[in-house]
All heavy atoms as an XYZ file, in Angstrom:
836
protein
N       1.663     -0.484      8.988
C       2.600      0.237      8.132
C       1.879      0.597      6.841
O       1.354     -0.261      6.153
C       3.808     -0.645      7.841
C       4.813     -0.124      6.842
C       5.536      1.084      7.414
C       5.801     -1.194      6.482
N       1.836      1.863      6.540
C       1.242      2.303      5.282
C       2.351      2.687      4.326
O       3.385      3.209      4.726
C       0.311      3.493      5.517
C      -0.923      3.192      6.362
C      -1.702      4.469      6.610
C      -1.810      2.179      5.680
N       2.123      2.420      3.067
C       3.123      2.704      2.032
C       2.813      4.024      1.355
O       1.666      4.465      1.333
C       3.120      1.578      0.996
C       3.574      0.272      1.566
C       2.664     -0.622      2.096
C       4.918     -0.050      1.603
C       3.081     -1.830      2.645
C       5.340     -1.251      2.144
C       4.423     -2.141      2.660
N       3.825      4.637      0.768
C       3.597      5.828     -0.040
C       2.546      5.472     -1.061
O       2.558      4.384     -1.627
C       4.889      6.253     -0.719
N       1.640      6.367     -1.282
C       0.465      6.028     -2.064
C       0.694      6.159     -3.566
O       0.804      7.254     -4.081
C      -0.709      6.903     -1.647
C      -2.023      6.355     -2.134
O      -2.049      5.536     -3.031
N      -3.088      6.806     -1.552
N       0.711      5.022     -4.283
C       0.847      5.101     -5.734
C      -0.400      5.680     -6.392
O      -0.389      6.014     -7.556
C       1.061      3.634     -6.148
C       0.485      2.831     -5.042
C       0.633      3.661     -3.797
N      -1.491      5.828     -5.637
C      -2.735      6.361     -6.191
C      -2.680      7.861     -6.416
O      -3.520      8.409     -7.101
C      -3.906      6.048     -5.266
C      -4.235      4.603     -5.235
S      -5.601      4.327     -4.145
C      -5.324      2.631     -3.763
N      -1.717      8.534     -5.837
C      -1.636      9.983     -5.986
C      -1.532     10.389     -7.451
O      -2.027     11.423     -7.840
C      -0.448     10.535     -5.194
C      -0.680     10.493     -3.710
C       0.483     11.072     -2.956
C       0.213     10.995     -1.468
N       1.312     11.506     -0.686
N      -0.893      9.555     -8.237
C      -0.720      9.879     -9.654
C      -1.849      9.312    -10.504
O      -1.876      9.500    -11.696
C       0.617      9.328    -10.151
N      -2.776      8.629     -9.866
C      -3.845      8.002    -10.644
C      -5.110      8.845    -10.579
O      -5.177      9.854     -9.906
C      -4.141      6.605    -10.098
O      -4.900      6.711     -8.914
N      -6.109      8.379    -11.250
C      -7.391      9.054    -11.263
C      -8.404      8.249    -10.448
O      -9.531      8.066    -10.864
C      -7.870      9.222    -12.700
C      -6.916     10.000    -13.569
C      -7.622     11.192    -14.164
C      -6.776     11.910    -15.174
N      -5.880     12.879    -14.700
N      -7.973      7.763     -9.286
C      -8.868      7.007     -8.413
C     -10.012      7.910     -7.968
O      -9.808      9.071     -7.636
C      -8.109      6.485     -7.202
N     -11.208      7.352     -7.991
C     -12.375      8.127     -7.573
C     -12.522      8.053     -6.065
O     -11.946      7.180     -5.404
C     -13.654      7.587     -8.223
O     -13.901      6.263     -7.717
C     -13.540      7.553     -9.745
N     -13.309      8.944     -5.540
C     -13.551      8.957     -4.100
C     -14.177      7.637     -3.653
O     -13.789      7.078     -2.632
C     -14.462     10.141     -3.748
C     -14.618     10.362     -2.267
C     -15.359     11.644     -1.936
O     -15.661     12.444     -2.846
O     -15.643     11.842     -0.751
N     -15.116      7.110     -4.424
C     -15.763      5.851     -4.042
C     -14.773      4.683     -4.072
O     -14.853      3.779     -3.240
C     -16.977      5.557     -4.927
O     -16.594      5.382     -6.263
N     -13.822      4.697     -5.007
C     -12.798      3.656     -5.041
C     -11.903      3.736     -3.810
O     -11.578      2.718     -3.213
C     -11.951      3.772     -6.307
C     -12.650      3.322     -7.563
C     -11.796      3.524     -8.795
O     -11.164      4.562     -8.964
N     -11.789      2.544     -9.675
N     -11.521      4.963     -3.447
C     -10.675      5.138     -2.269
C     -11.389      4.673     -1.002
O     -10.791      4.037     -0.137
C     -10.232      6.595     -2.132
C      -9.261      7.094     -3.195
C      -9.038      8.593     -3.049
C      -7.944      6.348     -3.114
N     -12.671      4.971     -0.903
C     -13.447      4.547      0.259
C     -13.530      3.021      0.307
O     -13.373      2.415      1.372
C     -14.849      5.193      0.245
C     -14.723      6.693      0.514
C     -15.775      4.532      1.269
C     -15.993      7.488      0.260
N     -13.749      2.387     -0.834
C     -13.817      0.921     -0.892
C     -12.497      0.295     -0.449
O     -12.481     -0.676      0.322
C     -14.182      0.461     -2.299
N     -11.385      0.850     -0.914
C     -10.068      0.336     -0.533
C      -9.830      0.546      0.955
O      -9.370     -0.365      1.656
C      -8.946      0.992     -1.366
C      -9.078      0.590     -2.832
C      -7.574      0.602     -0.826
C      -8.212      1.406     -3.770
N     -10.155      1.717      1.458
C      -9.973      2.012      2.874
C     -10.801      1.062      3.740
O     -10.300      0.525      4.730
C     -10.346      3.474      3.164
C     -10.126      3.978      4.580
C      -8.672      3.830      5.001
C     -10.553      5.432      4.683
N     -12.043      0.833      3.359
C     -12.894     -0.111      4.093
C     -12.293     -1.515      4.071
O     -12.305     -2.225      5.079
C     -14.307     -0.144      3.512
C     -15.118      1.094      3.838
O     -14.726      1.861      4.746
O     -16.156      1.305      3.178
N     -11.756     -1.927      2.926
C     -11.142     -3.247      2.803
C      -9.890     -3.338      3.678
O      -9.682     -4.348      4.369
C     -10.804     -3.523      1.336
C     -10.266     -4.903      1.083
C     -11.045     -6.021      1.340
C      -9.001     -5.078      0.554
C     -10.555     -7.302      1.086
C      -8.515     -6.357      0.293
C      -9.289     -7.461      0.567
N      -9.073     -2.295      3.673
C      -7.877     -2.285      4.511
C      -8.259     -2.401      5.986
O      -7.618     -3.131      6.747
C      -7.070     -1.001      4.287
C      -6.386     -0.944      2.947
C      -5.788      0.427      2.658
O      -6.237      1.444      3.181
N      -4.775      0.456      1.808
N      -9.290     -1.690      6.392
C      -9.745     -1.764      7.782
C     -10.247     -3.167      8.119
O      -9.998     -3.677      9.205
C     -10.823     -0.718      8.035
C     -10.261      0.684      8.070
C     -11.345      1.716      8.234
N     -10.786      3.059      8.335
C     -11.473      4.158      8.142
N     -12.761      4.103      7.834
N     -10.892      5.337      8.248
N     -10.961     -3.782      7.164
C     -11.423     -5.157      7.361
C     -10.228     -6.096      7.563
O     -10.220     -6.928      8.478
C     -12.270     -5.617      6.160
C     -12.587     -7.091      6.222
C     -13.615     -7.556      7.043
C     -11.843     -8.009      5.494
C     -13.883     -8.914      7.130
C     -12.113     -9.367      5.571
C     -13.132     -9.816      6.388
O     -13.394    -11.158      6.484
N      -9.221     -5.974      6.697
C      -8.044     -6.832      6.799
C      -7.322     -6.633      8.129
O      -6.845     -7.608      8.728
C      -7.085     -6.577      5.629
C      -7.596     -6.976      4.238
C      -6.572     -6.598      3.173
C      -7.935     -8.458      4.170
N      -7.258     -5.399      8.595
C      -6.610     -5.120      9.886
C      -7.385     -5.758     11.039
O      -6.787     -6.290     11.978
C      -6.449     -3.615     10.106
S      -5.157     -2.895      9.063
N      -8.710     -5.712     10.971
C      -9.512     -6.356     12.015
C      -9.320     -7.874     11.979
O      -9.229     -8.523     13.017
C     -10.997     -6.029     11.842
C     -11.385     -4.637     12.254
C     -12.897     -4.438     12.328
N     -13.603     -4.806     11.116
C     -13.794     -4.001     10.064
N     -13.334     -2.763     10.095
N     -14.453     -4.421      8.998
N      -9.238     -8.419     10.797
C      -9.163     -9.878     10.621
C      -7.759    -10.440     10.874
O      -7.606    -11.493     11.462
C      -9.617    -10.212      9.196
C      -9.558    -11.636      8.789
C     -10.792    -12.404      9.223
N     -10.885    -13.694      8.595
C     -10.125    -14.739      8.899
N      -9.189    -14.639      9.814
N     -10.291    -15.892      8.287
N      -6.720     -9.724     10.426
C      -5.357    -10.241     10.485
C      -4.411     -9.429     11.374
O      -3.287     -9.851     11.596
C      -4.746    -10.303      9.076
C      -5.406    -11.300      8.180
C      -6.447    -10.919      7.351
C      -4.999    -12.630      8.169
C      -7.070    -11.838      6.514
C      -5.604    -13.551      7.331
C      -6.654    -13.159      6.507
N      -4.830     -8.262     11.812
C      -3.951     -7.403     12.621
C      -3.308     -6.307     11.801
O      -3.256     -5.165     12.214
N      -2.796     -6.658     10.625
C      -2.199     -5.676      9.716
C      -2.493     -6.086      8.273
O      -2.771     -7.253      7.990
C      -0.662     -5.590      9.867
O      -0.081     -6.833      9.452
C      -0.241     -5.260     11.287
N      -2.369     -5.132      7.372
C      -2.509     -5.427      5.947
C      -1.371     -6.341      5.502
O      -1.569     -7.261      4.704
C      -2.544     -4.125      5.107
C      -2.495     -4.424      3.616
C      -3.774     -3.301      5.447
N      -0.178     -6.122      6.041
C       0.982     -6.934      5.668
C       0.777     -8.394      6.046
O       1.132     -9.304      5.290
C       2.260     -6.388      6.325
C       2.689     -5.051      5.801
C       1.886     -3.876      6.375
O       1.139     -4.057      7.363
O       1.998     -2.782      5.809
N       0.202     -8.621      7.226
C      -0.063     -9.988      7.676
C      -1.102    -10.650      6.760
O      -0.969    -11.811      6.397
C      -0.552     -9.960      9.125
C      -0.498    -11.291      9.811
C       0.909    -11.807     10.085
O       1.872    -11.011     10.107
O       1.036    -13.024     10.254
N      -2.121     -9.901      6.381
C      -3.137    -10.412      5.455
C      -2.494    -10.752      4.117
O      -2.809    -11.787      3.510
C      -4.249     -9.377      5.261
N      -1.599     -9.882      3.654
C      -0.906    -10.103      2.386
C      -0.173    -11.444      2.408
O      -0.290    -12.251      1.491
C       0.069     -8.956      2.135
C       0.908     -9.105      0.911
C       2.211     -9.543      0.859
C       0.529     -8.835     -0.443
N       2.648     -9.551     -0.435
C       1.643     -9.118     -1.257
C      -0.632     -8.370     -1.038
C       1.632     -8.964     -2.633
C      -0.654     -8.209     -2.413
C       0.462     -8.508     -3.194
N       0.553    -11.693      3.483
C       1.349    -12.914      3.588
C       0.493    -14.164      3.774
O       0.755    -15.194      3.164
C       2.337    -12.800      4.746
C       3.429    -11.783      4.506
C       4.340    -11.591      5.711
O       4.300    -12.421      6.637
O       5.083    -10.596      5.708
N      -0.546    -14.068      4.600
C      -1.332    -15.252      4.946
C      -2.434    -15.587      3.949
O      -2.750    -16.762      3.761
C      -1.949    -15.080      6.331
C      -0.930    -15.136      7.440
C      -1.588    -15.082      8.795
C      -0.538    -15.236      9.885
N      -1.115    -15.117     11.215
N      -3.034    -14.579      3.320
C      -4.194    -14.848      2.473
C      -3.967    -14.573      0.993
O      -4.570    -15.238      0.154
C      -5.390    -14.013      2.954
N      -3.120    -13.619      0.664
C      -3.006    -13.201     -0.737
C      -1.740    -13.720     -1.423
O      -1.814    -14.497     -2.365
C      -3.115    -11.676     -0.846
C      -4.457    -11.163     -0.412
C      -4.658    -10.696      0.872
C      -5.544    -11.187     -1.278
C      -5.914    -10.258      1.289
C      -6.799    -10.756     -0.878
C      -6.979    -10.293      0.414
N      -0.589    -13.293     -0.960
C       0.665    -13.696     -1.611
C       1.206    -14.967     -0.950
O       2.295    -14.985     -0.393
C       1.682    -12.556     -1.531
C       2.929    -12.821     -2.353
O       2.872    -13.643     -3.293
O       3.968    -12.215     -2.045
N       0.448    -16.028     -1.051
C       0.806    -17.263     -0.360
C       2.032    -17.946     -0.956
O       2.683    -18.743     -0.282
C      -0.379    -18.249     -0.349
O      -0.799    -18.491     -1.694
C      -1.548    -17.685      0.453
N       2.370    -17.620     -2.211
C       3.571    -18.211     -2.822
C       4.810    -17.337     -2.646
O       5.898    -17.703     -3.068
C       3.341    -18.515     -4.305
C       3.078    -17.271     -5.159
O       3.054    -16.143     -4.608
O       2.872    -17.427     -6.375
N       4.652    -16.158     -2.031
C       5.784    -15.284     -1.751
C       6.390    -14.624     -2.974
O       7.524    -14.154     -2.934
N       5.627    -14.509     -4.058
C       6.155    -13.945     -5.301
C       6.281    -12.422     -5.281
O       6.947    -11.843     -6.116
C       5.268    -14.353     -6.485
O       3.987    -13.747     -6.361
N       5.590    -11.773     -4.353
C       5.648    -10.316     -4.287
C       4.539     -9.624     -5.054
O       4.402     -8.406     -4.990
N       3.752    -10.410     -5.793
C       2.615     -9.830     -6.503
C       1.469    -10.842     -6.519
O       1.671    -12.033     -6.306
C       2.990     -9.438     -7.930
O       3.298    -10.590     -8.688
N       0.270    -10.320     -6.757
C      -0.938    -11.140     -6.745
C      -1.736    -10.822     -8.005
O      -1.994     -9.653     -8.284
C      -1.777    -10.829     -5.483
C      -3.116    -11.511     -5.520
C      -1.012    -11.198     -4.226
N      -2.115    -11.855     -8.762
C      -2.956    -11.633     -9.935
C      -4.429    -11.690     -9.516
O      -4.748    -11.917     -8.347
C      -2.624    -12.618    -11.064
C      -2.916    -14.063    -10.698
O      -3.811    -14.369     -9.906
N      -2.154    -14.973    -11.270
N      -5.321    -11.505    -10.469
C      -6.754    -11.444    -10.166
C      -7.259    -12.731     -9.513
O      -8.028    -12.698     -8.558
C      -7.549    -11.137    -11.436
C      -9.030    -11.065    -11.210
C      -9.594     -9.982    -10.562
C      -9.862    -12.098    -11.625
C     -10.965     -9.911    -10.333
C     -11.228    -12.042    -11.414
C     -11.780    -10.946    -10.764
N      -6.809    -13.869    -10.013
C      -7.242    -15.155     -9.454
C      -6.774    -15.297     -8.007
O      -7.563    -15.673     -7.123
C      -6.704    -16.327    -10.304
O      -7.173    -16.172    -11.643
C      -7.150    -17.666     -9.751
N      -5.504    -14.985     -7.755
C      -4.974    -15.058     -6.391
C      -5.707    -14.077     -5.469
O      -5.972    -14.390     -4.307
C      -3.479    -14.724     -6.374
C      -2.601    -15.776     -7.009
C      -1.161    -15.325     -7.139
O      -0.923    -14.239     -7.725
O      -0.283    -16.058     -6.660
N      -6.039    -12.908     -5.999
C      -6.757    -11.913     -5.208
C      -8.136    -12.446     -4.806
O      -8.545    -12.324     -3.656
C      -6.894    -10.595     -5.975
C      -7.593     -9.521     -5.200
C      -6.959     -8.882     -4.140
C      -8.888     -9.147     -5.510
C      -7.606     -7.901     -3.410
C      -9.541     -8.169     -4.789
C      -8.899     -7.534     -3.735
N      -8.846    -13.043     -5.769
C     -10.159    -13.615     -5.470
C     -10.075    -14.708     -4.423
O     -10.896    -14.767     -3.501
N      -9.070    -15.574     -4.541
C      -8.873    -16.629     -3.556
C      -8.502    -16.046     -2.189
O      -8.945    -16.539     -1.149
C      -7.785    -17.601     -4.025
C      -8.130    -18.448     -5.253
C      -6.898    -19.193     -5.759
C      -9.274    -19.401     -4.947
N      -7.704    -14.974     -2.206
C      -7.327    -14.312     -0.959
C      -8.521    -13.677     -0.271
O      -8.658    -13.762      0.956
N      -9.388    -13.061     -1.045
C     -10.601    -12.466     -0.479
C     -11.457    -13.545      0.176
O     -11.979    -13.365      1.278
C     -11.414    -11.742     -1.555
S     -10.696    -10.168     -2.067
N     -11.554    -14.675     -0.501
C     -12.329    -15.799      0.037
C     -11.687    -16.320      1.323
O     -12.374    -16.558      2.320
C     -12.419    -16.903     -1.008
C     -13.402    -17.972     -0.701
C     -13.545    -18.923     -1.870
C     -14.872    -19.651     -1.731
N     -15.258    -20.303     -2.951
N     -10.365    -16.483      1.317
C      -9.644    -16.961      2.494
C      -9.778    -15.994      3.667
O      -9.798    -16.411      4.828
C      -8.169    -17.177      2.155
N      -9.878    -14.705      3.350
C     -10.012    -13.683      4.391
C     -11.450    -13.554      4.885
O     -11.718    -12.837      5.845
C      -9.522    -12.333      3.861
N     -12.372    -14.220      4.197
C     -13.777    -14.134      4.584
C     -14.472    -12.887      4.071
O     -15.554    -12.534      4.531
N     -13.869    -12.224      3.106
C     -14.438    -10.998      2.540
C     -15.607    -11.346      1.635
O     -15.472    -12.178      0.738
C     -13.363    -10.229      1.770
C     -13.843     -8.935      1.179
C     -14.138     -7.851      1.996
C     -13.994     -8.789     -0.198
C     -14.573     -6.655      1.452
C     -14.426     -7.601     -0.747
C     -14.714     -6.533      0.086
O     -15.145     -5.355     -0.456
N     -16.755    -10.715      1.862
C     -17.954    -11.029      1.083
C     -18.389     -9.874      0.175
O     -19.433     -9.946     -0.456
C     -19.132    -11.449      1.995
C     -18.823    -12.766      2.682
C     -19.449    -10.364      3.004
N     -17.579     -8.831      0.095
C     -17.899     -7.694     -0.768
C     -17.599     -8.015     -2.225
O     -17.279     -9.150     -2.590
N     -17.680     -6.990     -3.065
C     -17.453     -7.135     -4.504
C     -15.947     -7.099     -4.792
O     -15.356     -6.033     -4.930
C     -18.185     -6.022     -5.252
C     -18.147     -6.203     -6.747
O     -17.208     -6.777     -7.292
N     -19.163     -5.692     -7.417
N     -15.360     -8.270     -4.897
C     -13.906     -8.341     -5.097
C     -13.491     -7.856     -6.489
O     -12.386     -7.358     -6.653
C     -13.379     -9.750     -4.830
O     -14.007    -10.685     -5.663
N     -14.374     -7.962     -7.475
C     -14.039     -7.483     -8.826
C     -13.905     -5.966     -8.861
O     -12.965     -5.427     -9.458
C     -15.093     -7.927     -9.840
O     -15.086     -9.319     -9.963
N     -14.835     -5.269     -8.211
C     -14.749     -3.802     -8.141
C     -13.531     -3.377     -7.331
O     -12.843     -2.416     -7.669
C     -16.014     -3.220     -7.504
C     -17.142     -3.013     -8.460
C     -18.263     -2.259     -7.785
C     -19.179     -1.655     -8.815
N     -20.244     -0.872     -8.208
N     -13.280     -4.099     -6.261
C     -12.126     -3.792     -5.426
C     -10.833     -3.989     -6.209
O      -9.927     -3.161     -6.141
C     -12.158     -4.681     -4.187
C     -11.195     -4.365     -3.079
C     -11.336     -2.924     -2.608
C     -11.414     -5.318     -1.920
N     -10.769     -5.056     -6.985
C      -9.595     -5.315     -7.823
C      -9.363     -4.146     -8.785
O      -8.242     -3.683     -8.952
C      -9.759     -6.612     -8.591
C      -8.650     -6.815     -9.587
C      -8.677     -6.517    -10.915
C      -7.344     -7.313     -9.318
N      -7.468     -6.813    -11.494
C      -6.636     -7.293    -10.537
C      -6.707     -7.777     -8.171
C      -5.316     -7.722    -10.633
C      -5.393     -8.202     -8.273
C      -4.710     -8.177     -9.490
N     -10.432     -3.701     -9.432
C     -10.311     -2.603    -10.392
C      -9.766     -1.346     -9.720
O      -8.988     -0.599    -10.319
C     -11.666     -2.313    -11.030
N     -10.150     -1.126     -8.471
C      -9.651      0.046     -7.737
C      -8.198     -0.142     -7.313
O      -7.416      0.807     -7.316
C     -10.529      0.308     -6.517
N      -7.818     -1.374     -6.965
C      -6.462     -1.637     -6.476
C      -5.416     -1.739     -7.579
O      -4.277     -1.341     -7.391
C      -6.439     -2.934     -5.663
C      -7.044     -2.857     -4.272
C      -7.250     -4.248     -3.704
C      -6.160     -2.023     -3.354
N      -5.783     -2.290     -8.726
C      -4.818     -2.471     -9.814
C      -4.656     -1.138    -10.547
O      -5.091     -0.961    -11.683
C      -5.268     -3.584    -10.761
C      -4.210     -3.924    -11.803
O      -3.040     -3.544    -11.621
O      -4.567     -4.571    -12.804
N      -4.025     -0.228     -9.870
C      -3.906      1.160    -10.296
C      -3.269      1.297    -11.680
O      -3.741      2.047    -12.518
C      -3.077      1.947     -9.267
C      -3.760      1.895     -7.907
C      -2.866      3.379     -9.716
C      -2.827      2.129     -6.769
N      -2.196      0.564    -11.888
C      -1.464      0.697    -13.148
C      -1.974     -0.258    -14.233
O      -1.420     -0.319    -15.319
C       0.030      0.482    -12.919
C       0.347     -0.874    -12.301
O      -0.575     -1.705    -12.130
O       1.530     -1.091    -11.965
N      -3.045     -0.994    -13.926
C      -3.672     -1.930    -14.871
C      -2.677     -2.960    -15.411
O      -2.746     -3.388    -16.549
C      -4.353     -1.198    -16.040
C      -5.375     -0.179    -15.623
C      -6.564     -0.836    -14.945
N      -7.549      0.146    -14.504
C      -7.844      0.379    -13.232
N      -7.244     -0.269    -12.274
N      -8.755      1.259    -12.908
N      -1.766     -3.372    -14.541
C      -0.739     -4.348    -14.929
C      -1.245     -5.783    -14.868
O      -0.588     -6.687    -15.363
C       0.469     -4.208    -13.999
O       0.089     -4.563    -12.667
N      -2.400     -5.991    -14.239
C      -2.907     -7.344    -14.071
C      -2.419     -7.998    -12.803
O      -2.693     -9.166    -12.548
N      -1.683     -7.230    -11.993
C      -1.184     -7.729    -10.717
C      -1.119     -6.564     -9.735
O      -0.975     -5.413    -10.143
C       0.199     -8.346    -10.876
N      -1.254     -6.893     -8.463
C      -1.084     -5.855     -7.437
C       0.056     -6.261     -6.508
O       0.408     -7.433     -6.411
C      -2.366     -5.593     -6.619
C      -2.817     -6.842     -5.867
C      -3.459     -5.034     -7.499
C      -3.897     -6.586     -4.832
N       0.608     -5.267     -5.851
C       1.696     -5.476     -4.898
C       1.220     -5.058     -3.517
O       0.150     -4.469     -3.367
C       2.900     -4.621     -5.308
O       2.548     -3.247     -5.207
N       2.036     -5.326     -2.525
C       1.718     -4.897     -1.162
C       1.630     -3.371     -1.100
O       0.846     -2.821     -0.343
C       2.737     -5.456     -0.133
C       2.359     -5.063      1.302
C       4.148     -4.987     -0.452
C       1.022     -5.580      1.787
N       2.401     -2.686     -1.943
C       2.338     -1.217     -1.962
C       0.971     -0.724     -2.411
O       0.472      0.284     -1.917
C       3.435     -0.632     -2.859
C       4.838     -0.768     -2.296
C       5.451     -2.148     -2.509
O       4.930     -2.933     -3.318
O       6.467     -2.444     -1.852
N       0.357     -1.416     -3.352
C      -0.981     -1.034     -3.796
C      -2.035     -1.409     -2.763
O      -2.927     -0.621     -2.466
C      -1.299     -1.680     -5.148
C      -0.516     -1.049     -6.288
C      -0.573     -1.835     -7.577
O      -0.258     -3.047     -7.583
O      -0.917     -1.218     -8.607
N      -1.912     -2.604     -2.183
C      -2.886     -3.036     -1.180
C      -2.758     -2.233      0.111
O      -3.755     -1.908      0.741
C      -2.724     -4.533     -0.885
C      -3.754     -5.141      0.060
C      -5.165     -5.019     -0.513
C      -3.418     -6.591      0.352
N      -1.536     -1.875      0.476
C      -1.310     -1.167      1.731
C      -1.131      0.330      1.579
O      -0.622      0.995      2.479
N      -1.554      0.892      0.463
C      -1.386      2.327      0.201
C      -2.114      3.169      1.239
O      -3.140      2.767      1.787
C      -1.900      2.665     -1.194
N      -1.602      4.339      1.496
C      -2.191      5.269      2.472
C      -3.397      5.964      1.846
O      -3.358      7.145      1.523
C      -1.134      6.280      2.917
C      -1.624      7.181      4.041
O      -2.763      6.993      4.522
O      -0.866      8.079      4.438
N      -4.475      5.225      1.693
C      -5.670      5.761      1.046
C      -6.400      6.773      1.919
O      -7.051      7.670      1.406
C      -6.647      4.639      0.660
O      -6.917      3.841      1.804
C      -6.085      3.779     -0.436
N      -6.278      6.627      3.230
C      -6.973      7.556      4.121
C      -6.476      8.984      3.911
O      -7.260      9.921      3.802
C      -6.801      7.138      5.576
C      -7.645      7.941      6.527
C      -7.757      7.297      7.883
O      -7.013      6.363      8.202
O      -8.611      7.767      8.643
N      -5.169      9.156      3.823
C      -4.593     10.480      3.599
C      -4.998     11.027      2.229
O      -5.368     12.189      2.096
C      -3.070     10.427      3.722
C      -2.442     11.796      3.590
O      -2.856     12.737      4.248
N      -1.446     11.896      2.734
N      -4.945     10.184      1.202
C      -5.335     10.606     -0.147
C      -6.792     11.036     -0.174
O      -7.143     12.039     -0.791
C      -5.088      9.472     -1.162
O      -3.712      9.099     -1.099
C      -5.438      9.906     -2.569
N      -7.642     10.283      0.509
C      -9.068     10.612      0.576
C      -9.285     11.950      1.279
O     -10.075     12.782      0.825
C      -9.836      9.499      1.289
C     -11.343      9.627      1.350
C     -11.941      9.658     -0.061
C     -11.943      8.474      2.141
N      -8.562     12.190      2.371
C      -8.681     13.457      3.091
C      -8.252     14.630      2.212
O      -8.901     15.678      2.203
C      -7.850     13.422      4.374
C      -8.436     12.534      5.440
C      -7.510     12.362      6.628
O      -6.341     12.743      6.593
N      -8.023     11.758      7.681
N      -7.174     14.454      1.466
C      -6.708     15.502      0.559
C      -7.765     15.765     -0.514
O      -8.108     16.914     -0.804
C      -5.350     15.120     -0.084
C      -4.996     16.052     -1.222
C      -4.262     15.105      0.965
N      -8.315     14.690     -1.081
C      -9.329     14.827     -2.125
C     -10.558     15.570     -1.591
O     -11.092     16.458     -2.248
C      -9.747     13.440     -2.636
C     -10.776     13.474     -3.755
S     -11.261     11.813     -4.275
C      -9.837     11.340     -5.241
N     -10.985     15.223     -0.395
C     -12.153     15.868      0.194
C     -11.858     17.331      0.536
O     -12.714     18.191      0.391
C     -12.624     15.092      1.424
C     -13.247     13.767      1.043
C     -13.529     12.868      2.232
O     -12.937     12.999      3.292
N     -14.443     11.932      2.029
N     -10.631     17.621      0.950
C     -10.233     18.998      1.228
C     -10.255     19.857     -0.020
O     -10.695     21.010      0.009
N      -9.798     19.308     -1.123
C      -9.824     20.023     -2.413
C     -11.267     20.310     -2.814
O     -11.597     21.422     -3.231
C      -9.096     19.214     -3.504
C      -9.360     19.784     -4.885
C      -7.608     19.175     -3.221
N     -12.145     19.333     -2.661
C     -13.549     19.523     -3.010
C     -14.184     20.622     -2.148
O     -14.948     21.445     -2.642
C     -14.345     18.222     -2.835
C     -14.125     17.247     -3.938
C     -15.037     16.049     -3.750
C     -14.901     15.088     -4.910
N     -15.850     13.985     -4.790
N     -13.854     20.625     -0.864
C     -14.404     21.640      0.044
C     -13.932     23.021     -0.369
O     -14.725     23.967     -0.433
C     -13.984     21.336      1.497
O     -14.463     20.042      1.859
C     -14.545     22.371      2.456
N     -12.641     23.168     -0.673
C     -12.117     24.466     -1.096
C     -12.771     24.923     -2.384
O     -13.073     26.104     -2.563
C     -10.592     24.391     -1.256
C      -9.848     24.448      0.055
C      -8.353     24.668     -0.121
N      -7.684     23.602     -0.836
C      -7.294     22.450     -0.322
N      -7.521     22.206      0.948
N      -6.680     21.551     -1.047
N     -13.002     23.991     -3.303
C     -13.639     24.355     -4.575
C     -15.074     24.830     -4.336
O     -15.536     25.751     -5.005
C     -13.641     23.151     -5.528
C     -12.277     22.838     -6.090
C     -12.258     21.543     -6.882
O     -13.148     20.720     -6.786
N     -11.201     21.367     -7.677
N     -15.762     24.230     -3.399
C     -17.133     24.625     -3.106
C     -17.180     26.025     -2.476
O     -18.110     26.780     -2.693
C     -17.793     23.622     -2.163
C     -18.119     22.306     -2.841
S     -18.742     21.035     -1.715
C     -20.084     21.876     -0.900
N     -16.150     26.351     -1.702
C     -16.112     27.648     -1.010
C     -15.695     28.790     -1.925
O     -15.900     29.951     -1.589
C     -15.181     27.568      0.207
C     -15.638     26.628      1.323
C     -14.560     26.523      2.387
C     -16.952     27.073      1.923
N     -15.098     28.479     -3.047
C     -14.609     29.515     -3.955
C     -15.730     30.113     -4.779
O     -16.735     29.626     -5.028
C     -13.526     28.966     -4.887
C     -12.274     28.632     -4.117
C     -11.216     28.022     -5.016
O     -11.496     27.628     -6.175
O     -10.078     27.898     -4.549
């Protein structure tokens, strides 16, 4: 299940979107779905949000060995200091395709 993308209103870079998409794919391989990963590794207290410390612990629990600090910066779109399942499960693939389509059109003009 992908959520409406809160990144559409942000200034997420292409590299940030790719990092998030790769992470989402990793979580799906490891847990089956992003939602399952959220429940089992990240939001273990059921609060509905995850702070930076919980995110780091969740990455460790998930076996993720990438740069969790950079990933956090890309995921915490509103810079609130916490992320939600909507941010972690955002439809980044569609946003990335739109961004790449805009770049292609600009190059052709």
